[in-house]
C-alpha positions, 0 to 999 in steps of 0.5 A, a space after each residue: 638119785 635114782 636113775 629112772 631113765 637108766 633103768 628103764 631107758 630113754 624111750 620108755 621113761 620119755 613115753 610114761 612121762 608123756 602118756 601115762 598120767 595114772 595107774 588105770 591109763 597103764 591098765 588101758 595100754 596094757 589092755 590094748 597091747 595085748 588085744 590090739 584088735 579090740 574094738 569096744 565102747 567105754 561100757 565094754 572097755 569099763 567092764 573089761 578093766 572093772 572100772 566106771 566109765 567116769 573114771 575111763 573117759 579122760 584116760 582114753 580121750 588122753 590117749 586119743 589125744 596122745 594118738 595111741 587109742 582113736 574113738 569113732 562112733 563110740 567105739 574105742 580102737 587101739 591106733 598108735 603109729 609103729 614107733 608108738 607101738 613098739 614103745 609100747 610093748 617095751 613098757 609092756 615088757 618093762 612091766 614084767 620086771 620087778 625092778 623096772 615095774 617099780 621104777 614105773 610105779 614111782 614115776 606114775 605116782 610121783 605124777 599123780 602125787 608130785 609133793 611126793 618125792 621119788 624113791 627107788 
């Protein structure tokens, strides 16, 4: 069995398990981490990420439910707690390392298709 928690650390593993539903969620998190002051409507966010609004809506809603983003008046903002902000930073930093990035991809793909066994 591949020790993903050992590769990523418990806080990143738990964060991904709890909040990163898809590769699109991943993109949204990285975007807002890199642009923490951004305030966009869904159309603007879709344009920045090269995605359709229909794809973004459920992911943004889930991140709002997880208290990472907030949405008011049709505008989306990055509003995590200080602790969550630090975990998002660790997640984004993990994405820079090839081995950790592959482990993260394995976790997310397994969430999308749980019948598929996880491999290193």
